[in-house]
Structures are given as C-alpha cells and as structure tokens.
N, C-alpha and C positions, 0 to 999 in steps of 0.2 A: 574522394569517397571515404567515408568513415569506416573503420573496421567494426567487426561484430562485437568485439569487447566493449567498445564505446556504446553501442546500442544496448547490449546487455546491462551495462552499468546504468544507462539512462532508464531502462525499464525498472530496474530494482529501486533506483532513487525515486522515480515518480510514484511507484507503488507505496513508498514510505511517506508520500505527501510532500517531498522536497520541492521547492519552487524552481521554476525554469532558470531564474537568475543564478541561484546557488549551484544548480546542476551544470550550467554553462561554465561557471568559474571552475568547478571541480574537475570536469572531464575535458574542458577546452574545446567545446563545440558551440557554435553560434546559436543564439536563441531562436532565430527563424528555423534552423535545422531541427532543433528540439521540438518546436511546435509542430513541424511536419511529422516527426517521429511519434509525437503524442497521438496524432490521428492514425498513423500507420500501425502502431502497436497498442491501440486502445484496448483491444480484447485481452492481450497478454498482461497489460497493466492491471486491468480489472480482475482477471483471474488471480494474479499474484496478490492483489489486495485482499481478495476473498480468502485465499489460502492463509495469508498472514493473520487475518482476523479470526479465522477458524482455529488456527494454532494457538492464538492468544486466548481464545475462549476456552479451549481445552486446558491450557496452562492455568487459567483462572479457576476453573473447576477443581483441578488438582491442588492448586495452592490453597483454595478455600478449605479443602479437607485437612491441610497441614498448617492452616492459619498463617500463611505467608503472603497474604493478599497485597500488602504494600509493595512488595517486590514486583509483582506482575503489573499493578497499577502504574508503577513508574515507567513501565515499558509501553504504555498506551498513550503517548502524548498526541499522536495524530489520528488515532482511531477512536471513534465514538462507539465503544463497545455496547452501550445501552441501545443505540440504534441497531446494532448487530443483533441483539436479542430479539428485537421486533421484526427484523427482516430475514432472519435465518430460515424461515419457511419458504421464502421466495426462490423459485428455481432459476430466475434470471440473475446470474451472478454479477453481471455488469451493473444492474440496477442496485444491487446491494452495495457494491463498492462506491458507487456515486453517492449514496446516502451516507455511508460511513465516513467519507473523507471530505465532507462539505466544509 
C-alpha cells in the first residue's frame, strides 16, 4: 500500500498537468495505480487546478499593474488562462479545470 505522501505528490503533479509516465518515474508508483488514483482523487485534482489557475489569474492582474507580465506568462505553460477567463463564472470547478488543462 502506498503512503499518503505519494498520493499527495500525485495529486499535486496531476494538477500541474504532468503525464502519468513522468509521475510514475518521479514517485516510483506504477502507472495502473496512478490511473486508479486519478479517478479516486479527481475532485481534489480539479479543485487544486482551479485554485492554481485562480492564483495565477490574481498574479497576472497584479503583474499587469506592475508591467511584469512576461514573468507570470512564463509560469503558465500547462494552463490555458484565456479559457479560464471564459470559464471563471462557472460554479462547477471540475468543469473549469477540465477545460483549462486540455
């Protein structure tokens, strides 16, 4: 049985859009186990993706005021923040995260 730290690392890495293969190599857990965890922790992953996107949007707004947008844009490689702007009004956070990380 895998420990909670492995599961927490998995959730954080999946929320960043990291592939199952890369996660498997990094934390030493088999891909079938990761696929199972993806279903088991789907809500947690979606919520974390939403929170990260929301945080990046806040940073983007602040950076825009200070003209440091390139710094924030460099931190958005896996998040399509333009989709976030369109979906921000949706109350279903899991739907937002699915659209953001396509």
